[in-house]
C-alpha positions as CSV (number, residue, x, y, z in Angstrom):
1,X,-70.7,21.1,76.0
2,X,-69.1,17.6,75.2
3,X,-71.3,17.3,72.4
4,X,-70.4,20.7,70.9
5,X,-66.6,19.7,71.4
6,X,-67.3,16.1,69.6
7,X,-69.2,18.6,66.6
8,X,-66.1,20.5,66.5
9,X,-63.7,17.6,66.1
10,X,-65.9,16.1,63.2
11,X,-66.2,19.1,61.4
12,X,-62.4,19.4,61.6
13,X,-61.9,15.7,60.6
14,X,-63.9,16.2,57.5
15,X,-62.0,19.6,56.8
16,X,-58.7,18.0,56.7
17,X,-60.2,15.0,54.5
18,X,-61.5,17.2,52.1
19,X,-58.2,18.9,51.9
20,X,-56.6,15.7,51.6
21,X,-58.6,14.9,48.7
22,X,-58.3,17.9,47.0
23,X,-54.2,17.5,47.2
24,X,-54.6,14.0,45.6
25,X,-57.1,15.2,42.8
26,X,-54.3,17.9,41.8
27,X,-51.0,15.5,42.4
28,X,-52.6,12.6,40.2
29,X,-52.9,14.3,37.1
30,X,-49.2,15.9,37.6
31,X,-47.9,12.5,38.5
32,X,-49.3,10.7,35.8
33,X,-48.0,13.3,33.5
34,X,-44.5,13.4,34.7
35,X,-44.8,9.6,34.0
36,X,-46.2,10.2,30.7
37,X,-43.3,12.5,29.6
38,X,-40.7,10.1,31.2
39,X,-42.0,7.0,28.9
40,X,-42.6,9.2,25.9
41,X,-39.8,11.6,25.7
42,X,-37.3,10.6,28.8
43,X,-34.6,7.7,28.9
44,X,-37.4,5.0,28.9
45,X,-39.1,6.2,25.8
46,X,-38.9,3.8,22.8
47,X,-36.4,4.3,20.2
48,X,-37.6,5.6,16.9
49,X,-36.7,3.4,13.9
50,X,-37.8,3.1,10.4
51,X,-38.2,-0.4,9.0
52,X,-38.0,-2.2,5.7
53,X,-39.0,-5.1,4.0
54,X,-37.1,-8.1,3.0
55,X,-37.7,-8.0,-1.1
56,X,-36.8,-9.9,-3.8
57,X,-34.9,-8.0,-7.1
58,X,-32.5,-8.2,-10.1
59,X,-29.7,-6.4,-8.9
60,X,-26.7,-5.5,-11.0
61,X,-23.5,-5.9,-8.9
62,X,-20.8,-3.5,-8.8
63,X,-17.5,-2.5,-6.7
64,X,-16.7,1.0,-5.5
65,X,-13.2,1.3,-4.6
66,X,-10.8,4.5,-3.9
67,X,-7.2,4.1,-5.6
68,X,-4.1,6.5,-6.2
69,X,-2.2,7.0,-9.3
70,X,1.1,5.2,-9.3
71,X,4.1,4.4,-11.9
72,X,5.0,0.8,-12.2
73,X,8.5,1.4,-11.8
74,X,10.5,4.4,-10.9
75,X,14.0,4.2,-12.0
76,X,16.5,6.0,-9.4
77,X,19.8,7.3,-11.3
78,X,22.9,8.0,-8.9
79,X,26.5,7.2,-8.8
80,X,28.2,3.7,-7.9
81,X,30.6,5.3,-6.3
82,X,31.1,8.2,-3.3
83,X,30.8,11.8,-4.8
84,X,29.7,15.4,-4.9
85,X,27.3,16.4,-7.4
86,X,29.0,18.6,-10.0
87,X,25.9,19.6,-12.1
88,X,22.4,18.6,-13.3
89,X,21.0,19.1,-16.8
90,X,17.5,18.5,-16.0
91,X,14.8,19.6,-13.5
92,X,11.8,18.1,-12.4
93,X,9.0,17.6,-15.2
94,X,11.5,17.4,-17.8
95,X,11.2,15.1,-20.5
96,X,14.3,12.8,-21.1
97,X,15.5,10.2,-23.8
98,X,17.0,6.6,-23.1
99,X,20.9,7.2,-22.9
100,X,20.8,11.3,-22.4
101,X,23.0,12.5,-19.7
102,X,21.3,13.9,-17.0
103,X,24.3,15.3,-14.7
104,X,27.8,14.8,-13.6
105,X,29.7,13.9,-10.4
106,X,32.9,14.9,-8.9
107,X,34.9,12.0,-7.4
108,X,35.8,11.9,-3.4
109,X,39.0,10.2,-3.9
110,X,38.9,8.5,-7.5
111,X,41.7,10.4,-9.2
112,X,43.9,10.0,-6.4
113,X,43.0,5.9,-6.8
114,X,43.5,6.1,-10.5
115,X,46.9,7.4,-10.2
116,X,48.2,5.0,-7.5
117,X,46.7,2.2,-9.6
118,X,48.7,3.2,-12.7
119,X,51.7,3.2,-10.4
120,X,51.0,-0.4,-9.5
121,X,50.2,-1.4,-12.8
122,X,53.8,0.2,-13.9
123,X,55.1,-1.9,-11.1
124,X,53.5,-5.2,-12.3
125,X,54.8,-4.7,-16.1
126,X,58.4,-4.1,-14.5
127,X,58.2,-7.3,-12.1
128,X,56.8,-9.3,-15.0
129,X,59.9,-8.2,-17.4
130,X,62.2,-9.3,-14.7
131,X,60.6,-12.3,-14.0
132,X,60.4,-13.2,-18.1
133,X,64.2,-12.3,-17.7
134,X,64.9,-14.6,-15.2
135,X,63.0,-17.2,-16.3
136,X,64.8,-17.1,-19.6
137,X,68.0,-16.8,-17.9
138,X,67.2,-19.9,-16.1
139,X,65.7,-22.1,-19.2
140,X,69.2,-21.0,-21.0
141,X,70.9,-22.4,-18.1
142,X,68.8,-25.3,-17.6
143,X,69.9,-26.7,-21.3
144,X,73.4,-25.6,-21.1
145,X,73.6,-28.1,-18.1
146,X,71.4,-30.9,-20.2
147,X,74.1,-30.8,-22.6
148,X,77.0,-30.9,-20.1
149,X,75.3,-33.7,-18.5
150,X,75.1,-35.7,-21.6
151,X,78.9,-35.7,-22.0
152,X,79.2,-36.3,-18.4
153,X,81.0,-32.7,-17.7
154,X,78.7,-32.1,-14.6
155,X,77.1,-34.0,-11.9
156,X,73.3,-35.0,-11.6
157,X,73.3,-32.8,-8.3
158,X,74.6,-29.8,-10.3
159,X,72.0,-30.3,-12.9
160,X,69.0,-31.0,-10.5
161,X,70.2,-27.4,-9.1
162,X,69.7,-25.8,-12.2
163,X,66.4,-27.6,-13.2
164,X,65.0,-26.5,-9.9
165,X,65.9,-22.8,-10.4
166,X,64.0,-23.1,-14.0
167,X,60.8,-23.9,-12.2
168,X,61.3,-21.3,-9.5
169,X,61.6,-19.0,-12.3
170,X,59.0,-20.3,-14.1
171,X,56.4,-20.2,-11.2
172,X,57.7,-16.4,-10.6
173,X,56.9,-15.6,-14.3
174,X,53.4,-17.2,-13.7
175,X,52.6,-14.9,-10.8
176,X,54.0,-12.0,-12.4
177,X,51.6,-12.5,-15.3
178,X,48.7,-12.8,-12.7
179,X,49.5,-9.9,-11.0
180,X,49.5,-8.1,-14.1
181,X,46.1,-9.1,-14.9
182,X,44.8,-8.4,-11.6
183,X,46.2,-4.3,-11.6
184,X,44.9,-4.4,-15.2
185,X,41.3,-5.6,-14.2
186,X,41.5,-3.1,-10.9
187,X,42.3,-0.3,-13.7
188,X,39.2,-1.4,-15.7
189,X,36.9,-1.3,-12.8
190,X,37.9,2.3,-11.5
191,X,38.1,3.5,-15.1
192,X,34.2,2.0,-15.1
193,X,33.5,4.1,-12.1
194,X,34.7,7.2,-13.3
195,X,32.5,6.4,-16.3
196,X,29.6,6.1,-13.7
197,X,30.0,9.3,-12.5
198,X,28.1,10.7,-15.5
199,X,24.2,10.3,-14.7
200,X,22.9,8.6,-17.8
201,X,18.9,8.2,-18.1
202,X,18.3,4.4,-18.2
203,X,14.9,5.0,-20.0
204,X,12.8,7.9,-21.8
205,X,10.4,9.3,-19.4
206,X,9.7,12.2,-16.9
207,X,11.9,13.5,-14.0
208,X,9.5,13.5,-11.4
209,X,12.0,14.0,-8.3
210,X,15.4,15.7,-7.7
211,X,16.7,14.4,-4.8
212,X,20.1,16.3,-4.6
213,X,21.4,19.7,-5.8
214,X,24.9,20.7,-7.0
215,X,27.4,20.6,-4.0
216,X,25.7,17.7,-2.2
217,X,27.6,14.8,-1.3
218,X,26.2,11.7,-2.0
219,X,27.1,7.6,-1.3
220,X,27.2,5.2,-3.6
221,X,23.8,4.1,-4.7
222,X,21.9,6.9,-3.4
223,X,19.4,8.4,-5.8
224,X,20.0,11.9,-7.0
225,X,17.0,11.7,-9.8
226,X,14.0,9.7,-10.0
227,X,12.5,9.0,-13.4
228,X,9.2,7.3,-14.5
229,X,8.1,6.2,-17.8
230,X,4.3,7.6,-18.6
231,X,3.4,4.2,-20.0
232,X,4.0,2.3,-16.9
233,X,1.4,4.6,-15.2
234,X,-1.4,2.7,-13.1
235,X,-4.2,3.2,-10.3
236,X,-3.6,1.0,-7.0
237,X,-7.1,0.8,-6.1
238,X,-8.8,-1.0,-2.8
239,X,-12.1,-2.5,-2.4
240,X,-13.7,-3.5,0.7
241,X,-13.3,-7.9,1.0
242,X,-16.8,-8.1,1.8
243,X,-18.3,-6.8,-1.4
244,X,-15.2,-7.7,-3.7
245,X,-17.1,-10.9,-4.7
246,X,-16.4,-11.5,-8.5
247,X,-13.2,-9.4,-8.6
248,X,-11.1,-10.7,-11.5
249,X,-8.3,-9.7,-13.8
250,X,-9.6,-7.9,-17.2
251,X,-12.9,-6.8,-15.7
252,X,-13.7,-3.2,-16.9
253,X,-13.3,0.0,-14.7
254,X,-14.8,3.4,-15.0
255,X,-12.3,6.1,-13.7
256,X,-12.7,9.4,-12.0
257,X,-9.7,11.3,-11.4
258,X,-10.1,14.1,-8.5
259,X,-8.7,16.8,-10.8
260,X,-11.3,15.6,-13.5
261,X,-14.4,14.4,-11.5
262,X,-16.7,15.5,-14.6
263,X,-15.0,13.1,-16.9
264,X,-15.0,9.4,-17.2
265,X,-12.2,7.3,-18.3
266,X,-12.0,3.9,-19.3
267,X,-9.4,1.0,-17.8
268,X,-9.5,-2.4,-16.8
269,X,-8.0,-4.5,-14.0
270,X,-4.7,-5.6,-14.8
271,X,-3.7,-7.8,-11.5
272,X,-5.5,-8.7,-8.4
273,X,-2.5,-8.8,-5.8
274,X,-2.2,-12.1,-3.9
275,X,-1.8,-10.5,-0.5
276,X,-4.5,-8.5,1.0
277,X,-4.3,-5.8,3.3
278,X,-5.6,-7.6,7.0
279,X,-5.7,-4.5,9.0
280,X,-8.3,-2.6,6.9
281,X,-9.8,-5.7,5.3
282,X,-9.5,-5.0,1.8
283,X,-8.1,-6.3,-1.6
284,X,-5.6,-4.6,-3.7
285,X,-5.9,-4.1,-7.6
286,X,-4.0,-2.5,-10.1
287,X,-5.8,-0.9,-13.1
288,X,-4.3,0.4,-16.0
289,X,-6.2,3.0,-18.5
290,X,-7.1,2.2,-21.9
291,X,-5.9,5.7,-23.1
292,X,-3.9,7.6,-21.3
293,X,-5.3,11.0,-20.1
294,X,-3.6,14.1,-21.3
295,X,-2.2,16.1,-19.6
296,X,-0.9,12.9,-17.2
297,X,-2.3,13.1,-13.7
298,X,0.3,13.7,-11.1
299,X,1.5,10.5,-8.8
300,X,-0.4,10.1,-5.9
301,X,-3.4,11.6,-7.2
302,X,-6.6,9.7,-5.6
303,X,-9.1,8.3,-8.1
304,X,-12.8,6.7,-7.7
305,X,-12.9,3.4,-9.8
306,X,-16.5,1.5,-10.3
307,X,-16.3,-2.1,-11.5
308,X,-19.3,-3.4,-13.0
309,X,-20.0,-7.2,-12.5
310,X,-22.7,-9.3,-14.5
311,X,-26.1,-9.1,-13.4
312,X,-27.5,-11.9,-11.0
313,X,-30.8,-13.6,-11.0
314,X,-33.7,-12.1,-8.7
315,X,-32.6,-12.9,-5.2
316,X,-33.3,-11.8,-1.7
317,X,-32.1,-8.5,-1.0
318,X,-32.2,-5.8,1.5
319,X,-30.5,-2.0,1.7
320,X,-27.0,-2.0,2.9
321,X,-28.1,0.4,5.8
322,X,-29.9,-2.2,7.5
323,X,-26.6,-4.3,8.2
324,X,-24.8,-3.5,11.5
325,X,-21.8,-5.4,12.9
326,X,-22.2,-6.3,16.8
327,X,-19.4,-8.0,18.1
328,X,-17.8,-8.7,14.9
329,X,-20.8,-10.5,13.7
330,X,-22.6,-8.9,10.6
331,X,-26.3,-9.3,10.8
332,X,-29.5,-7.1,10.8
333,X,-32.1,-6.2,13.9
334,X,-35.8,-8.1,12.7
335,X,-38.6,-6.7,14.1
336,X,-40.9,-9.5,15.5
337,X,-44.3,-8.9,17.0
338,X,-42.7,-5.5,18.2
339,X,-40.0,-6.9,19.6
340,X,-36.3,-6.9,18.4
341,X,-34.1,-9.8,17.5
342,X,-30.4,-9.5,16.2
343,X,-30.3,-12.1,13.2
344,X,-26.5,-12.6,11.6
345,X,-26.8,-13.0,8.1
346,X,-24.7,-14.0,5.3
347,X,-24.6,-11.6,2.4
348,X,-23.6,-11.8,-1.4
349,X,-23.1,-9.2,-4.4
350,X,-24.0,-5.7,-3.8
351,X,-24.9,-2.8,-6.2
352,X,-24.0,1.1,-6.2
353,X,-27.8,1.6,-5.2
354,X,-27.3,0.2,-2.1
355,X,-29.1,-3.1,-2.1
356,X,-27.4,-6.3,-0.8
357,X,-27.8,-9.8,-1.4
358,X,-28.7,-11.9,1.5
359,X,-27.8,-15.6,1.1
360,X,-28.8,-16.9,4.8
361,X,-30.3,-15.4,7.7
362,X,-33.6,-14.2,6.9
363,X,-36.6,-14.5,4.8
364,X,-38.2,-12.7,2.1
365,X,-41.1,-11.0,3.8
366,X,-39.2,-10.0,7.1
367,X,-39.3,-6.9,8.9
368,X,-35.8,-5.4,9.6
369,X,-34.5,-2.1,11.4
370,X,-33.5,0.3,8.5
371,X,-32.5,3.0,10.8
372,X,-32.5,4.0,14.5
373,X,-32.4,7.4,16.1
374,X,-29.7,5.9,18.6
375,X,-27.8,2.4,19.3
376,X,-30.2,-0.8,19.8
377,X,-30.2,-3.6,22.2
378,X,-32.0,-6.9,22.1
379,X,-34.3,-5.4,25.0
380,X,-34.7,-2.2,23.6
381,X,-38.1,-0.5,23.3
382,X,-39.2,0.9,19.9
383,X,-41.8,2.8,17.8
384,X,-41.8,2.4,14.1
385,X,-42.3,6.0,12.2
386,X,-42.1,6.6,8.7
387,X,-39.1,8.8,9.0
388,X,-36.8,10.0,11.8
389,X,-36.8,13.5,10.6
390,X,-40.1,14.7,12.3
391,X,-40.3,11.8,14.5
392,X,-43.7,10.0,14.4
393,X,-45.4,12.6,12.3
């Protein structure tokens, strides 16, 4: 009986052992498959990248920028005194000539001021006449008393009184003349203001803005009309500071307006602005047309500008897409024995084919990451593929 019990327990243990082994045989491949999936397509999978070699080539540097059409001068025409717009003879888009009457203004209180000034001027003339009469009378009295003093008919005190009266009358006469001059000057000033109520074009050009309509009250100096001279049209263009090496006055420019993208216009750099944009890290340049387009482009229209520079000798180059900026430092991800290493670089000229001159940081023949399917870090696992499209096929 005891032997049968021991034999039954042995068979049971053997059966349980076989079942455990079978379970292990099933779970182990599943675990290995799960680990393989995690390492190949999960968060621990390597990042797919494409690589490129640092090569040597001749590049033809070119700068590309986006600009807007602007007018060098915008002439704002308005009154020099407060008034109400009476009439405007021109509208937006009209061509005007220098000295042409563009419109007229109704003064707010200029007519009343002119009447008051006219009264003040007449009063100043009357005061001058009165002062002149007093001065003439005082002078006659002084001459008569001078003769009487000579024959000792009057005392010296009486003569001194007449002499003092003459001086007072003379000063009053001089003050009256100055007051008349002041009133005349004020009248001329008011008349000039009245003349300025006529809106006159300072140049020949095109009306581009009409800022007030008849009946609108405007203050002194407020713009009613704006005029530009078509010959003053130029482009205000922005260039990336990193690639703007060699940007100078006089370089030829190839211009494509957004409204005429199939037509290339020629121009040249008129001026590189001495103050750059520190926020966008761009240089500003003014570019003039060799021949103004017909019809003229609208103010504010965008334009694409290409500046061709002199070709450089053969130099170390990489595609521009390989450059990355990490923590404000420009560099590339260099592949060393399958691992990543971030290498800061110093760049030079660039061309429109996307090649960038490398001055320092990497050497000829080094492998660098061109594209990656996600952001990289120094400890990232990578897998080099021919193309990111389709993975590692």
